[in-house]
Structures are given as structure tokens and as C-alpha cells.
N, C-alpha and C positions, 0 to 999 in steps of 0.2 A: 504494500500498501504505499501510496507517494504521501498521504497526510494522514499520519497518525504517531502516536505518543512513541518516542525513543528514548530509550536510556541506553547511555553511552559511558561504559566503564572506563577505569583508571587508563586503559590501554588504547582507548579510541575504539573499541569493538562497539558497534552498534548493536542493540536488542530491539527490534518493535513489539508493540503489543499483540501485533497477530502471532508472531512466534510463539509466546506465551500462552495464546487461547487456540492454538491449531496443533493437534494431538501428532498429525504427520510431520509437521515442521520441527517440534520437539524431537522426535524419534529420530530424525535426520542429523541433530548436532552429535559431535563427537563429545566424548566425555570430559575431556578439559573444557570445550566451549560450555558445556551442559553445566557444569561446576560453576564458572563463572557466572553463567546466568542465575544458578540457585543461591549463592553467594549476595547477588545483586538483589534478588527477592526478599531475601532474608532480613537486611537492610530497609527495604523498602516498606516490609509490614511493620518493623518499629514505626517508623516515621508516620505512617498511614495512622497507626493505633494512637500515635499522640495527637495527630493532627484530628482524626475524630473525637477524641477527649476535649479536645479544646472547642471543637465546634459545640460539642452536647454543652460546655459550660457556658456559651457564649447563648445561646438560646435560654438556658437554663435561667441567665438574668436579664432575658429579654431583646437580645439583639434581634435585627430582622435583616432578612437577607432576600435580596429579589428572587431566587429559584430553590432555597431552601427552608423548611419550616417542620415542625414537629408533627406528626399525624397521630392519630390515635389506633392503638391496636388494643384487641381483647383476646385474653387466653383462658383456658378453661382450667382449674384446678380445684381439687378437695381438700377441705380444712385436715391439713396433716395433724393436730393435735386434738380433735373433737375423739373423745374416747365412744361416743353413740354411735357414730356416724362407722368407725372401725368396727365398732361391735355387730353391727346391722350388716355390714359388706360380709364380715366372717360367716355370721350366722346364714347367710343366704348363699355366698360364693365358695366358703370357705379360704382355707390360708392363701391361695392362689389369689385373690382380691387384696393381700396385704404385701408390702415390700420391707423385708429386713433392713435396718439402717447399716451404714457401713460402719466398719471397726471404729472409725475415728468420731463418727457422731454418735457413736453408743458411748465411747470413751468420755466424751464432751457430756453428755447426759446423766451418766451414772457413775463417772470418775474412775479411778484405777482398780477398785475393787472389780471389775467387770472383765480386766485382763486375764486371770486365771480363766475363766469361762471362753474368753475369746481365742487364747492359746490352744485349747481343745479343737475348735472347729475351723478357725481361719486356715483358707488353702492361701499360697503365695504361688502366683505364677509371673511370668516374666514375658516381656515383650521387648521387641526390637524400637527404639528410639535413633532417630537422627542425631548425630553428632557431628558438631561443627567445631571444627580444630583451630 
């Protein structure tokens, strides 16, 4: 594309926005070029996050923008700490209607006394995480 956002790295290598959104173009990049792109995106994410936070702060303070404003959205949720609701769902649907809290949430709620019980049942799993050197 002739008229698109382009990121230029320290070495003058250009990455157009279309490369980042096109699977075929991404697959064609050699590993070294792809790694350069990944690092650029990593740093961009941080900047985007900070910019988004600043935008929200300004909107919260009442700032007006020509094309940006808060919109309303709704989401459904159940009252998490209502024992009557929990009991009604348990009676009608059984344990599958309830969610066990995470070990961290349980420790926060019940303190260190729950640790012994957690040690008996907690399953440790490993997962791969991307590591940047």
C-alpha cells in the first residue's frame, strides 16, 4: 500500500501496517526480520497502553474530542457473594453451576489457614511464555 502507517526501525528497515495484518506476508519474513518486527510491536504496545490510559484519564476529567467519546456498554453478571443465589443455583443445577475460586482468591478470603488444604489439591501446570532478552 502506498498510503499506510509505516514503522521504521533503527536500521531504516520499514514495516507497513499491511505486513502486520496479513498472514501471508508475515509467513514470508525470515526469522531475523520477523524478530525485529516483534520487538518493535512489543515496544509499541507499551506506548499504546500509556496513550490509551491518558485518553481515558482526559475523558474522565471531561475533555472533549472531535471524534472520540465514551460510549455505554452493558455486561451481565451474577452477584458473586450472594449466598441465596448460590444456594438456589446449587439446588437446581448442582456443583457445575458454581465456580471454585483460585488459590490466591481463597488465601485472600480465608487467610493462611487454608494453605494446608490447598497443598492437598492444587495442581501445578507449566506453560510456555514468550521471553524477550
